Each structure stands twice: as structure tokens, then as C-alpha cells.
LUMLUMDREN-2810 file (N, C-alpha, C; in Angstrom, 1 decimal):
<atoms>
<atom><aa>M</aa><ch>A</ch><at>N</at><xx>48.2</xx><yy>-28.6</yy><zz>51.3</zz></atom>
<atom><aa>M</aa><ch>A</ch><at>CA</at><xx>47.6</xx><yy>-27.4</yy><zz>51.8</zz></atom>
<atom><aa>M</aa><ch>A</ch><at>C</at><xx>46.5</xx><yy>-26.9</yy><zz>50.8</zz></atom>
<atom><aa>A</aa><ch>A</ch><at>N</at><xx>45.7</xx><yy>-26.1</yy><zz>51.3</zz></atom>
<atom><aa>A</aa><ch>A</ch><at>CA</at><xx>44.6</xx><yy>-25.6</yy><zz>50.6</zz></atom>
<atom><aa>A</aa><ch>A</ch><at>C</at><xx>45.0</xx><yy>-24.7</yy><zz>49.5</zz></atom>
<atom><aa>K</aa><ch>A</ch><at>N</at><xx>44.1</xx><yy>-24.6</yy><zz>48.5</zz></atom>
<atom><aa>K</aa><ch>A</ch><at>CA</at><xx>44.4</xx><yy>-23.6</yy><zz>47.4</zz></atom>
<atom><aa>K</aa><ch>A</ch><at>C</at><xx>44.1</xx><yy>-22.2</yy><zz>47.9</zz></atom>
<atom><aa>T</aa><ch>A</ch><at>N</at><xx>44.6</xx><yy>-21.3</yy><zz>47.1</zz></atom>
<atom><aa>T</aa><ch>A</ch><at>CA</at><xx>44.4</xx><yy>-19.9</yy><zz>47.5</zz></atom>
<atom><aa>T</aa><ch>A</ch><at>C</at><xx>42.9</xx><yy>-19.5</yy><zz>47.6</zz></atom>
<atom><aa>S</aa><ch>A</ch><at>N</at><xx>42.1</xx><yy>-20.0</yy><zz>46.6</zz></atom>
<atom><aa>S</aa><ch>A</ch><at>CA</at><xx>40.7</xx><yy>-19.7</yy><zz>46.6</zz></atom>
<atom><aa>S</aa><ch>A</ch><at>C</at><xx>40.0</xx><yy>-20.3</yy><zz>47.9</zz></atom>
<atom><aa>E</aa><ch>A</ch><at>N</at><xx>40.5</xx><yy>-21.4</yy><zz>48.4</zz></atom>
<atom><aa>E</aa><ch>A</ch><at>CA</at><xx>39.9</xx><yy>-22.0</yy><zz>49.6</zz></atom>
<atom><aa>E</aa><ch>A</ch><at>C</at><xx>40.4</xx><yy>-21.2</yy><zz>50.8</zz></atom>
<atom><aa>L</aa><ch>A</ch><at>N</at><xx>41.6</xx><yy>-20.7</yy><zz>50.8</zz></atom>
<atom><aa>L</aa><ch>A</ch><at>CA</at><xx>42.1</xx><yy>-19.9</yy><zz>51.9</zz></atom>
<atom><aa>L</aa><ch>A</ch><at>C</at><xx>41.3</xx><yy>-18.5</yy><zz>51.9</zz></atom>
<atom><aa>R</aa><ch>A</ch><at>N</at><xx>41.0</xx><yy>-18.0</yy><zz>50.8</zz></atom>
<atom><aa>R</aa><ch>A</ch><at>CA</at><xx>40.3</xx><yy>-16.7</yy><zz>50.8</zz></atom>
<atom><aa>R</aa><ch>A</ch><at>C</at><xx>38.9</xx><yy>-16.8</yy><zz>51.4</zz></atom>
<atom><aa>E</aa><ch>A</ch><at>N</at><xx>38.3</xx><yy>-18.0</yy><zz>51.4</zz></atom>
<atom><aa>E</aa><ch>A</ch><at>CA</at><xx>37.0</xx><yy>-18.2</yy><zz>52.0</zz></atom>
<atom><aa>E</aa><ch>A</ch><at>C</at><xx>37.0</xx><yy>-18.3</yy><zz>53.5</zz></atom>
<atom><aa>M</aa><ch>A</ch><at>N</at><xx>38.2</xx><yy>-18.5</yy><zz>54.1</zz></atom>
<atom><aa>M</aa><ch>A</ch><at>CA</at><xx>38.4</xx><yy>-18.6</yy><zz>55.5</zz></atom>
<atom><aa>M</aa><ch>A</ch><at>C</at><xx>38.4</xx><yy>-17.3</yy><zz>56.2</zz></atom>
<atom><aa>D</aa><ch>A</ch><at>N</at><xx>37.9</xx><yy>-17.2</yy><zz>57.5</zz></atom>
<atom><aa>D</aa><ch>A</ch><at>CA</at><xx>38.0</xx><yy>-16.0</yy><zz>58.2</zz></atom>
<atom><aa>D</aa><ch>A</ch><at>C</at><xx>39.4</xx><yy>-15.9</yy><zz>58.8</zz></atom>
<atom><aa>D</aa><ch>A</ch><at>N</at><xx>39.7</xx><yy>-14.7</yy><zz>59.4</zz></atom>
<atom><aa>D</aa><ch>A</ch><at>CA</at><xx>41.0</xx><yy>-14.4</yy><zz>59.9</zz></atom>
<atom><aa>D</aa><ch>A</ch><at>C</at><xx>41.5</xx><yy>-15.5</yy><zz>61.0</zz></atom>
<atom><aa>D</aa><ch>A</ch><at>N</at><xx>40.6</xx><yy>-15.8</yy><zz>61.9</zz></atom>
<atom><aa>D</aa><ch>A</ch><at>CA</at><xx>40.9</xx><yy>-16.8</yy><zz>62.9</zz></atom>
<atom><aa>D</aa><ch>A</ch><at>C</at><xx>41.4</xx><yy>-18.1</yy><zz>62.3</zz></atom>
<atom><aa>E</aa><ch>A</ch><at>N</at><xx>40.7</xx><yy>-18.6</yy><zz>61.3</zz></atom>
<atom><aa>E</aa><ch>A</ch><at>CA</at><xx>41.0</xx><yy>-19.9</yy><zz>60.7</zz></atom>
<atom><aa>E</aa><ch>A</ch><at>C</at><xx>42.4</xx><yy>-19.7</yy><zz>60.0</zz></atom>
<atom><aa>L</aa><ch>A</ch><at>N</at><xx>42.6</xx><yy>-18.6</yy><zz>59.4</zz></atom>
<atom><aa>L</aa><ch>A</ch><at>CA</at><xx>43.9</xx><yy>-18.3</yy><zz>58.7</zz></atom>
<atom><aa>L</aa><ch>A</ch><at>C</at><xx>45.1</xx><yy>-18.3</yy><zz>59.7</zz></atom>
<atom><aa>F</aa><ch>A</ch><at>N</at><xx>44.9</xx><yy>-17.7</yy><zz>60.8</zz></atom>
<atom><aa>F</aa><ch>A</ch><at>CA</at><xx>45.9</xx><yy>-17.7</yy><zz>61.9</zz></atom>
<atom><aa>F</aa><ch>A</ch><at>C</at><xx>46.2</xx><yy>-19.1</yy><zz>62.4</zz></atom>
<atom><aa>T</aa><ch>A</ch><at>N</at><xx>45.1</xx><yy>-19.9</yy><zz>62.5</zz></atom>
<atom><aa>T</aa><ch>A</ch><at>CA</at><xx>45.3</xx><yy>-21.3</yy><zz>62.9</zz></atom>
<atom><aa>T</aa><ch>A</ch><at>C</at><xx>46.1</xx><yy>-22.0</yy><zz>61.9</zz></atom>
<atom><aa>K</aa><ch>A</ch><at>N</at><xx>45.8</xx><yy>-21.9</yy><zz>60.6</zz></atom>
<atom><aa>K</aa><ch>A</ch><at>CA</at><xx>46.5</xx><yy>-22.5</yy><zz>59.5</zz></atom>
<atom><aa>K</aa><ch>A</ch><at>C</at><xx>47.9</xx><yy>-22.1</yy><zz>59.5</zz></atom>
<atom><aa>L</aa><ch>A</ch><at>N</at><xx>48.2</xx><yy>-20.8</yy><zz>59.7</zz></atom>
<atom><aa>L</aa><ch>A</ch><at>CA</at><xx>49.5</xx><yy>-20.2</yy><zz>59.7</zz></atom>
<atom><aa>L</aa><ch>A</ch><at>C</at><xx>50.3</xx><yy>-20.9</yy><zz>60.8</zz></atom>
<atom><aa>T</aa><ch>A</ch><at>N</at><xx>49.8</xx><yy>-21.0</yy><zz>62.0</zz></atom>
<atom><aa>T</aa><ch>A</ch><at>CA</at><xx>50.5</xx><yy>-21.6</yy><zz>63.1</zz></atom>
<atom><aa>T</aa><ch>A</ch><at>C</at><xx>50.8</xx><yy>-23.0</yy><zz>62.8</zz></atom>
<atom><aa>E</aa><ch>A</ch><at>N</at><xx>49.9</xx><yy>-23.8</yy><zz>62.2</zz></atom>
<atom><aa>E</aa><ch>A</ch><at>CA</at><xx>50.1</xx><yy>-25.2</yy><zz>61.9</zz></atom>
<atom><aa>E</aa><ch>A</ch><at>C</at><xx>51.2</xx><yy>-25.3</yy><zz>60.9</zz></atom>
<atom><aa>A</aa><ch>A</ch><at>N</at><xx>51.2</xx><yy>-24.4</yy><zz>59.8</zz></atom>
<atom><aa>A</aa><ch>A</ch><at>CA</at><xx>52.2</xx><yy>-24.5</yy><zz>58.8</zz></atom>
<atom><aa>A</aa><ch>A</ch><at>C</at><xx>53.6</xx><yy>-24.1</yy><zz>59.3</zz></atom>
<atom><aa>K</aa><ch>A</ch><at>N</at><xx>53.6</xx><yy>-23.1</yy><zz>60.2</zz></atom>
<atom><aa>K</aa><ch>A</ch><at>CA</at><xx>54.9</xx><yy>-22.8</yy><zz>60.8</zz></atom>
<atom><aa>K</aa><ch>A</ch><at>C</at><xx>55.5</xx><yy>-23.9</yy><zz>61.6</zz></atom>
<atom><aa>Q</aa><ch>A</ch><at>N</at><xx>54.6</xx><yy>-24.6</yy><zz>62.4</zz></atom>
<atom><aa>Q</aa><ch>A</ch><at>CA</at><xx>55.1</xx><yy>-25.7</yy><zz>63.2</zz></atom>
<atom><aa>Q</aa><ch>A</ch><at>C</at><xx>55.6</xx><yy>-26.9</yy><zz>62.3</zz></atom>
<atom><aa>E</aa><ch>A</ch><at>N</at><xx>54.8</xx><yy>-27.1</yy><zz>61.2</zz></atom>
<atom><aa>E</aa><ch>A</ch><at>CA</at><xx>55.3</xx><yy>-28.2</yy><zz>60.2</zz></atom>
<atom><aa>E</aa><ch>A</ch><at>C</at><xx>56.6</xx><yy>-27.8</yy><zz>59.6</zz></atom>
<atom><aa>L</aa><ch>A</ch><at>N</at><xx>56.8</xx><yy>-26.5</yy><zz>59.3</zz></atom>
<atom><aa>L</aa><ch>A</ch><at>CA</at><xx>58.0</xx><yy>-26.0</yy><zz>58.7</zz></atom>
<atom><aa>L</aa><ch>A</ch><at>C</at><xx>59.2</xx><yy>-26.2</yy><zz>59.6</zz></atom>
<atom><aa>F</aa><ch>A</ch><at>N</at><xx>58.9</xx><yy>-25.9</yy><zz>60.9</zz></atom>
<atom><aa>F</aa><ch>A</ch><at>CA</at><xx>60.0</xx><yy>-26.1</yy><zz>61.9</zz></atom>
<atom><aa>F</aa><ch>A</ch><at>C</at><xx>60.4</xx><yy>-27.6</yy><zz>62.0</zz></atom>
<atom><aa>N</aa><ch>A</ch><at>N</at><xx>59.4</xx><yy>-28.5</yy><zz>62.0</zz></atom>
<atom><aa>N</aa><ch>A</ch><at>CA</at><xx>59.6</xx><yy>-29.9</yy><zz>62.1</zz></atom>
<atom><aa>N</aa><ch>A</ch><at>C</at><xx>60.4</xx><yy>-30.4</yy><zz>60.8</zz></atom>
<atom><aa>L</aa><ch>A</ch><at>N</at><xx>60.0</xx><yy>-29.9</yy><zz>59.7</zz></atom>
<atom><aa>L</aa><ch>A</ch><at>CA</at><xx>60.6</xx><yy>-30.3</yy><zz>58.4</zz></atom>
<atom><aa>L</aa><ch>A</ch><at>C</at><xx>62.1</xx><yy>-29.9</yy><zz>58.4</zz></atom>
<atom><aa>R</aa><ch>A</ch><at>N</at><xx>62.3</xx><yy>-28.6</yy><zz>58.9</zz></atom>
<atom><aa>R</aa><ch>A</ch><at>CA</at><xx>63.7</xx><yy>-28.1</yy><zz>58.9</zz></atom>
<atom><aa>R</aa><ch>A</ch><at>C</at><xx>64.6</xx><yy>-29.0</yy><zz>59.9</zz></atom>
<atom><aa>F</aa><ch>A</ch><at>N</at><xx>64.0</xx><yy>-29.3</yy><zz>61.0</zz></atom>
<atom><aa>F</aa><ch>A</ch><at>CA</at><xx>64.7</xx><yy>-30.1</yy><zz>62.0</zz></atom>
<atom><aa>F</aa><ch>A</ch><at>C</at><xx>65.0</xx><yy>-31.5</yy><zz>61.4</zz></atom>
<atom><aa>Q</aa><ch>A</ch><at>N</at><xx>64.0</xx><yy>-32.1</yy><zz>60.7</zz></atom>
<atom><aa>Q</aa><ch>A</ch><at>CA</at><xx>64.3</xx><yy>-33.4</yy><zz>60.1</zz></atom>
<atom><aa>Q</aa><ch>A</ch><at>C</at><xx>65.3</xx><yy>-33.3</yy><zz>59.0</zz></atom>
<atom><aa>H</aa><ch>A</ch><at>N</at><xx>65.3</xx><yy>-32.2</yy><zz>58.3</zz></atom>
<atom><aa>H</aa><ch>A</ch><at>CA</at><xx>66.3</xx><yy>-32.0</yy><zz>57.2</zz></atom>
<atom><aa>H</aa><ch>A</ch><at>C</at><xx>67.7</xx><yy>-31.9</yy><zz>57.8</zz></atom>
<atom><aa>V</aa><ch>A</ch><at>N</at><xx>67.9</xx><yy>-31.2</yy><zz>58.9</zz></atom>
<atom><aa>V</aa><ch>A</ch><at>CA</at><xx>69.2</xx><yy>-31.0</yy><zz>59.5</zz></atom>
<atom><aa>V</aa><ch>A</ch><at>C</at><xx>69.7</xx><yy>-32.4</yy><zz>60.1</zz></atom>
<atom><aa>T</aa><ch>A</ch><at>N</at><xx>68.8</xx><yy>-33.1</yy><zz>60.6</zz></atom>
<atom><aa>T</aa><ch>A</ch><at>CA</at><xx>69.2</xx><yy>-34.4</yy><zz>61.2</zz></atom>
<atom><aa>T</aa><ch>A</ch><at>C</at><xx>69.3</xx><yy>-35.5</yy><zz>60.2</zz></atom>
<atom><aa>G</aa><ch>A</ch><at>N</at><xx>68.9</xx><yy>-35.3</yy><zz>59.0</zz></atom>
<atom><aa>G</aa><ch>A</ch><at>CA</at><xx>69.0</xx><yy>-36.3</yy><zz>57.9</zz></atom>
<atom><aa>G</aa><ch>A</ch><at>C</at><xx>67.9</xx><yy>-37.3</yy><zz>58.0</zz></atom>
<atom><aa>Q</aa><ch>A</ch><at>N</at><xx>66.8</xx><yy>-37.0</yy><zz>58.6</zz></atom>
<atom><aa>Q</aa><ch>A</ch><at>CA</at><xx>65.7</xx><yy>-37.9</yy><zz>58.7</zz></atom>
<atom><aa>Q</aa><ch>A</ch><at>C</at><xx>64.6</xx><yy>-37.7</yy><zz>57.6</zz></atom>
<atom><aa>Q</aa><ch>A</ch><at>N</at><xx>64.8</xx><yy>-36.7</yy><zz>56.8</zz></atom>
<atom><aa>Q</aa><ch>A</ch><at>CA</at><xx>63.7</xx><yy>-36.3</yy><zz>55.8</zz></atom>
<atom><aa>Q</aa><ch>A</ch><at>C</at><xx>64.0</xx><yy>-37.0</yy><zz>54.5</zz></atom>
<atom><aa>D</aa><ch>A</ch><at>N</at><xx>63.0</xx><yy>-37.5</yy><zz>53.9</zz></atom>
<atom><aa>D</aa><ch>A</ch><at>CA</at><xx>63.1</xx><yy>-38.2</yy><zz>52.6</zz></atom>
<atom><aa>D</aa><ch>A</ch><at>C</at><xx>62.5</xx><yy>-37.3</yy><zz>51.5</zz></atom>
<atom><aa>N</aa><ch>A</ch><at>N</at><xx>61.5</xx><yy>-36.5</yy><zz>51.8</zz></atom>
<atom><aa>N</aa><ch>A</ch><at>CA</at><xx>60.8</xx><yy>-35.7</yy><zz>50.8</zz></atom>
<atom><aa>N</aa><ch>A</ch><at>C</at><xx>61.2</xx><yy>-34.2</yy><zz>51.0</zz></atom>
<atom><aa>Y</aa><ch>A</ch><at>N</at><xx>62.2</xx><yy>-33.8</yy><zz>50.3</zz></atom>
<atom><aa>Y</aa><ch>A</ch><at>CA</at><xx>62.7</xx><yy>-32.4</yy><zz>50.5</zz></atom>
<atom><aa>Y</aa><ch>A</ch><at>C</at><xx>61.8</xx><yy>-31.4</yy><zz>49.8</zz></atom>
<atom><aa>A</aa><ch>A</ch><at>N</at><xx>61.0</xx><yy>-31.8</yy><zz>48.8</zz></atom>
<atom><aa>A</aa><ch>A</ch><at>CA</at><xx>60.1</xx><yy>-30.9</yy><zz>48.1</zz></atom>
<atom><aa>A</aa><ch>A</ch><at>C</at><xx>59.0</xx><yy>-30.4</yy><zz>49.1</zz></atom>
<atom><aa>R</aa><ch>A</ch><at>N</at><xx>58.7</xx><yy>-31.2</yy><zz>50.1</zz></atom>
<atom><aa>R</aa><ch>A</ch><at>CA</at><xx>57.7</xx><yy>-30.7</yy><zz>51.0</zz></atom>
<atom><aa>R</aa><ch>A</ch><at>C</at><xx>58.1</xx><yy>-29.4</yy><zz>51.8</zz></atom>
<atom><aa>L</aa><ch>A</ch><at>N</at><xx>59.4</xx><yy>-29.3</yy><zz>52.0</zz></atom>
<atom><aa>L</aa><ch>A</ch><at>CA</at><xx>59.9</xx><yy>-28.1</yy><zz>52.7</zz></atom>
<atom><aa>L</aa><ch>A</ch><at>C</at><xx>59.6</xx><yy>-26.9</yy><zz>51.9</zz></atom>
<atom><aa>G</aa><ch>A</ch><at>N</at><xx>59.8</xx><yy>-26.9</yy><zz>50.6</zz></atom>
<atom><aa>G</aa><ch>A</ch><at>CA</at><xx>59.5</xx><yy>-25.8</yy><zz>49.7</zz></atom>
<atom><aa>G</aa><ch>A</ch><at>C</at><xx>58.0</xx><yy>-25.5</yy><zz>49.7</zz></atom>
<atom><aa>Q</aa><ch>A</ch><at>N</at><xx>57.2</xx><yy>-26.6</yy><zz>49.6</zz></atom>
<atom><aa>Q</aa><ch>A</ch><at>CA</at><xx>55.7</xx><yy>-26.4</yy><zz>49.6</zz></atom>
<atom><aa>Q</aa><ch>A</ch><at>C</at><xx>55.2</xx><yy>-25.7</yy><zz>50.8</zz></atom>
<atom><aa>V</aa><ch>A</ch><at>N</at><xx>55.7</xx><yy>-26.1</yy><zz>52.0</zz></atom>
<atom><aa>V</aa><ch>A</ch><at>CA</at><xx>55.2</xx><yy>-25.5</yy><zz>53.2</zz></atom>
<atom><aa>V</aa><ch>A</ch><at>C</at><xx>55.7</xx><yy>-24.0</yy><zz>53.3</zz></atom>
<atom><aa>R</aa><ch>A</ch><at>N</at><xx>56.9</xx><yy>-23.8</yy><zz>52.9</zz></atom>
<atom><aa>R</aa><ch>A</ch><at>CA</at><xx>57.4</xx><yy>-22.4</yy><zz>52.9</zz></atom>
<atom><aa>R</aa><ch>A</ch><at>C</at><xx>56.4</xx><yy>-21.5</yy><zz>52.0</zz></atom>
<atom><aa>K</aa><ch>A</ch><at>N</at><xx>56.0</xx><yy>-22.0</yy><zz>50.9</zz></atom>
<atom><aa>K</aa><ch>A</ch><at>CA</at><xx>55.1</xx><yy>-21.2</yy><zz>50.0</zz></atom>
<atom><aa>K</aa><ch>A</ch><at>C</at><xx>53.8</xx><yy>-21.1</yy><zz>50.6</zz></atom>
<atom><aa>D</aa><ch>A</ch><at>N</at><xx>53.3</xx><yy>-22.1</yy><zz>51.3</zz></atom>
<atom><aa>D</aa><ch>A</ch><at>CA</at><xx>52.0</xx><yy>-22.0</yy><zz>52.0</zz></atom>
<atom><aa>D</aa><ch>A</ch><at>C</at><xx>52.0</xx><yy>-20.9</yy><zz>53.1</zz></atom>
<atom><aa>V</aa><ch>A</ch><at>N</at><xx>53.1</xx><yy>-20.9</yy><zz>53.8</zz></atom>
<atom><aa>V</aa><ch>A</ch><at>CA</at><xx>53.3</xx><yy>-19.8</yy><zz>54.9</zz></atom>
<atom><aa>V</aa><ch>A</ch><at>C</at><xx>53.2</xx><yy>-18.5</yy><zz>54.2</zz></atom>
<atom><aa>A</aa><ch>A</ch><at>N</at><xx>54.0</xx><yy>-18.3</yy><zz>53.1</zz></atom>
<atom><aa>A</aa><ch>A</ch><at>CA</at><xx>54.0</xx><yy>-17.0</yy><zz>52.4</zz></atom>
<atom><aa>A</aa><ch>A</ch><at>C</at><xx>52.6</xx><yy>-16.7</yy><zz>51.9</zz></atom>
<atom><aa>R</aa><ch>A</ch><at>N</at><xx>51.9</xx><yy>-17.7</yy><zz>51.3</zz></atom>
<atom><aa>R</aa><ch>A</ch><at>CA</at><xx>50.6</xx><yy>-17.4</yy><zz>50.8</zz></atom>
<atom><aa>R</aa><ch>A</ch><at>C</at><xx>49.6</xx><yy>-17.0</yy><zz>51.9</zz></atom>
<atom><aa>I</aa><ch>A</ch><at>N</at><xx>49.6</xx><yy>-17.6</yy><zz>53.0</zz></atom>
<atom><aa>I</aa><ch>A</ch><at>CA</at><xx>48.7</xx><yy>-17.2</yy><zz>54.1</zz></atom>
<atom><aa>I</aa><ch>A</ch><at>C</at><xx>49.1</xx><yy>-15.8</yy><zz>54.6</zz></atom>
<atom><aa>N</aa><ch>A</ch><at>N</at><xx>50.4</xx><yy>-15.5</yy><zz>54.8</zz></atom>
<atom><aa>N</aa><ch>A</ch><at>CA</at><xx>50.8</xx><yy>-14.2</yy><zz>55.2</zz></atom>
<atom><aa>N</aa><ch>A</ch><at>C</at><xx>50.4</xx><yy>-13.1</yy><zz>54.2</zz></atom>
<atom><aa>T</aa><ch>A</ch><at>N</at><xx>50.4</xx><yy>-13.4</yy><zz>52.9</zz></atom>
<atom><aa>T</aa><ch>A</ch><at>CA</at><xx>50.0</xx><yy>-12.5</yy><zz>51.9</zz></atom>
<atom><aa>T</aa><ch>A</ch><at>C</at><xx>48.5</xx><yy>-12.2</yy><zz>52.0</zz></atom>
<atom><aa>L</aa><ch>A</ch><at>N</at><xx>47.7</xx><yy>-13.2</yy><zz>52.2</zz></atom>
<atom><aa>L</aa><ch>A</ch><at>CA</at><xx>46.3</xx><yy>-13.0</yy><zz>52.4</zz></atom>
<atom><aa>L</aa><ch>A</ch><at>C</at><xx>45.9</xx><yy>-12.2</yy><zz>53.6</zz></atom>
<atom><aa>L</aa><ch>A</ch><at>N</at><xx>46.6</xx><yy>-12.5</yy><zz>54.7</zz></atom>
<atom><aa>L</aa><ch>A</ch><at>CA</at><xx>46.4</xx><yy>-11.7</yy><zz>55.9</zz></atom>
<atom><aa>L</aa><ch>A</ch><at>C</at><xx>46.8</xx><yy>-10.2</yy><zz>55.7</zz></atom>
<atom><aa>R</aa><ch>A</ch><at>N</at><xx>47.8</xx><yy>-10.0</yy><zz>55.0</zz></atom>
<atom><aa>R</aa><ch>A</ch><at>CA</at><xx>48.3</xx><yy>-8.6</yy><zz>54.8</zz></atom>
<atom><aa>R</aa><ch>A</ch><at>C</at><xx>47.3</xx><yy>-7.9</yy><zz>53.9</zz></atom>
<atom><aa>E</aa><ch>A</ch><at>N</at><xx>46.8</xx><yy>-8.6</yy><zz>52.8</zz></atom>
<atom><aa>E</aa><ch>A</ch><at>CA</at><xx>45.8</xx><yy>-8.0</yy><zz>52.0</zz></atom>
<atom><aa>E</aa><ch>A</ch><at>C</at><xx>44.6</xx><yy>-7.5</yy><zz>52.7</zz></atom>
<atom><aa>R</aa><ch>A</ch><at>N</at><xx>44.1</xx><yy>-8.4</yy><zz>53.6</zz></atom>
<atom><aa>R</aa><ch>A</ch><at>CA</at><xx>43.0</xx><yy>-8.1</yy><zz>54.5</zz></atom>
<atom><aa>R</aa><ch>A</ch><at>C</at><xx>43.3</xx><yy>-6.9</yy><zz>55.4</zz></atom>
<atom><aa>E</aa><ch>A</ch><at>N</at><xx>44.5</xx><yy>-6.8</yy><zz>55.9</zz></atom>
<atom><aa>E</aa><ch>A</ch><at>CA</at><xx>44.9</xx><yy>-5.7</yy><zz>56.8</zz></atom>
<atom><aa>E</aa><ch>A</ch><at>C</at><xx>44.8</xx><yy>-4.4</yy><zz>56.0</zz></atom>
<atom><aa>I</aa><ch>A</ch><at>N</at><xx>45.4</xx><yy>-4.4</yy><zz>54.8</zz></atom>
<atom><aa>I</aa><ch>A</ch><at>CA</at><xx>45.4</xx><yy>-3.2</yy><zz>54.0</zz></atom>
<atom><aa>I</aa><ch>A</ch><at>C</at><xx>44.0</xx><yy>-2.8</yy><zz>53.6</zz></atom>
<atom><aa>A</aa><ch>A</ch><at>N</at><xx>43.2</xx><yy>-3.7</yy><zz>53.3</zz></atom>
<atom><aa>A</aa><ch>A</ch><at>CA</at><xx>41.8</xx><yy>-3.4</yy><zz>52.9</zz></atom>
<atom><aa>A</aa><ch>A</ch><at>C</at><xx>41.0</xx><yy>-2.8</yy><zz>54.1</zz></atom>
<atom><aa>A</aa><ch>A</ch><at>N</at><xx>41.2</xx><yy>-3.4</yy><zz>55.3</zz></atom>
<atom><aa>A</aa><ch>A</ch><at>CA</at><xx>40.6</xx><yy>-2.8</yy><zz>56.4</zz></atom>
<atom><aa>A</aa><ch>A</ch><at>C</at><xx>41.0</xx><yy>-1.4</yy><zz>56.7</zz></atom>
<atom><aa>A</aa><ch>A</ch><at>N</at><xx>42.3</xx><yy>-1.1</yy><zz>56.6</zz></atom>
<atom><aa>A</aa><ch>A</ch><at>CA</at><xx>42.9</xx><yy>0.2</yy><zz>56.8</zz></atom>
<atom><aa>A</aa><ch>A</ch><at>C</at><xx>42.4</xx><yy>1.2</yy><zz>55.8</zz></atom>
<atom><aa>E</aa><ch>A</ch><at>N</at><xx>42.2</xx><yy>0.8</yy><zz>54.6</zz></atom>
<atom><aa>E</aa><ch>A</ch><at>CA</at><xx>41.7</xx><yy>1.7</yy><zz>53.5</zz></atom>
<atom><aa>E</aa><ch>A</ch><at>C</at><xx>40.2</xx><yy>2.0</yy><zz>53.8</zz></atom>
<atom><aa>A</aa><ch>A</ch><at>N</at><xx>39.5</xx><yy>1.0</yy><zz>54.2</zz></atom>
<atom><aa>A</aa><ch>A</ch><at>CA</at><xx>38.1</xx><yy>1.2</yy><zz>54.5</zz></atom>
<atom><aa>A</aa><ch>A</ch><at>C</at><xx>37.9</xx><yy>2.1</yy><zz>55.7</zz></atom>
<atom><aa>A</aa><ch>A</ch><at>N</at><xx>38.7</xx><yy>2.0</yy><zz>56.7</zz></atom>
<atom><aa>A</aa><ch>A</ch><at>CA</at><xx>38.7</xx><yy>2.9</yy><zz>57.8</zz></atom>
<atom><aa>A</aa><ch>A</ch><at>C</at><xx>39.1</xx><yy>4.3</yy><zz>57.4</zz></atom>
<atom><aa>E</aa><ch>A</ch><at>N</at><xx>40.1</xx><yy>4.4</yy><zz>56.6</zz></atom>
<atom><aa>E</aa><ch>A</ch><at>CA</at><xx>40.5</xx><yy>5.7</yy><zz>56.2</zz></atom>
<atom><aa>E</aa><ch>A</ch><at>C</at><xx>39.5</xx><yy>6.4</yy><zz>55.3</zz></atom>
<atom><aa>G</aa><ch>A</ch><at>N</at><xx>38.8</xx><yy>5.6</yy><zz>54.4</zz></atom>
<atom><aa>G</aa><ch>A</ch><at>CA</at><xx>37.8</xx><yy>6.2</yy><zz>53.6</zz></atom>
<atom><aa>G</aa><ch>A</ch><at>C</at><xx>36.6</xx><yy>6.6</yy><zz>54.4</zz></atom>
<atom><aa>G</aa><ch>A</ch><at>N</at><xx>36.3</xx><yy>6.0</yy><zz>55.4</zz></atom>
<atom><aa>G</aa><ch>A</ch><at>CA</at><xx>35.2</xx><yy>6.4</yy><zz>56.3</zz></atom>
<atom><aa>G</aa><ch>A</ch><at>C</at><xx>35.5</xx><yy>7.7</yy><zz>57.0</zz></atom>
<atom><aa>R</aa><ch>A</ch><at>N</at><xx>36.7</xx><yy>7.9</yy><zz>57.3</zz></atom>
<atom><aa>R</aa><ch>A</ch><at>CA</at><xx>37.0</xx><yy>9.2</yy><zz>58.0</zz></atom>
<atom><aa>R</aa><ch>A</ch><at>C</at><xx>37.0</xx><yy>10.4</yy><zz>57.1</zz></atom>
<atom><aa>R</aa><ch>A</ch><at>N</at><xx>37.4</xx><yy>10.1</yy><zz>55.9</zz></atom>
<atom><aa>R</aa><ch>A</ch><at>CA</at><xx>37.4</xx><yy>11.3</yy><zz>54.9</zz></atom>
<atom><aa>R</aa><ch>A</ch><at>C</at><xx>36.0</xx><yy>11.7</yy><zz>54.5</zz></atom>
<atom><aa>G</aa><ch>A</ch><at>N</at><xx>35.1</xx><yy>10.8</yy><zz>54.4</zz></atom>
<atom><aa>G</aa><ch>A</ch><at>CA</at><xx>33.8</xx><yy>11.1</yy><zz>53.9</zz></atom>
<atom><aa>G</aa><ch>A</ch><at>C</at><xx>33.0</xx><yy>11.8</yy><zz>54.8</zz></atom>
</atoms>
């Protein structure tokens, strides 16, 4: 997965696409884990962290947009 600095350069649509892909991969990895087909269990943790990282960036942007809108109304 991309580094945080690379993720920050993406726009929201690209981040939502990455998030969807990561969640799908996470689902597949969990399924493989349960059925005993998975060899690399570390990948499961990596993808979980990637999902959390993307969600954090999206939330930061949401908060920044809300603060900018609020600041515009006060002024």
C-alpha cells in the first residue's frame, strides 16, 4: 500500500477508491484465513492498518472542511 505522504497527495475520490479496494482485499484475506488457505498472515494486519490510515485521512479532511465552513460563517 501507499505511504501516508502518497495518500495525502490523492484527492477524495481516489482515496474512496483505495478504501474500497482495501476493504475488499481485507474481506478476501479474512475469508482465506478462516478457510485455512492463507500463508501470509502478516498481510491481514497490513491491510487493516491501511484501511485505518485511509479512514483517518478522510476524517481529517472532513474536519478541516467543516472548520473552514464554520470560520467563513463567523467572519
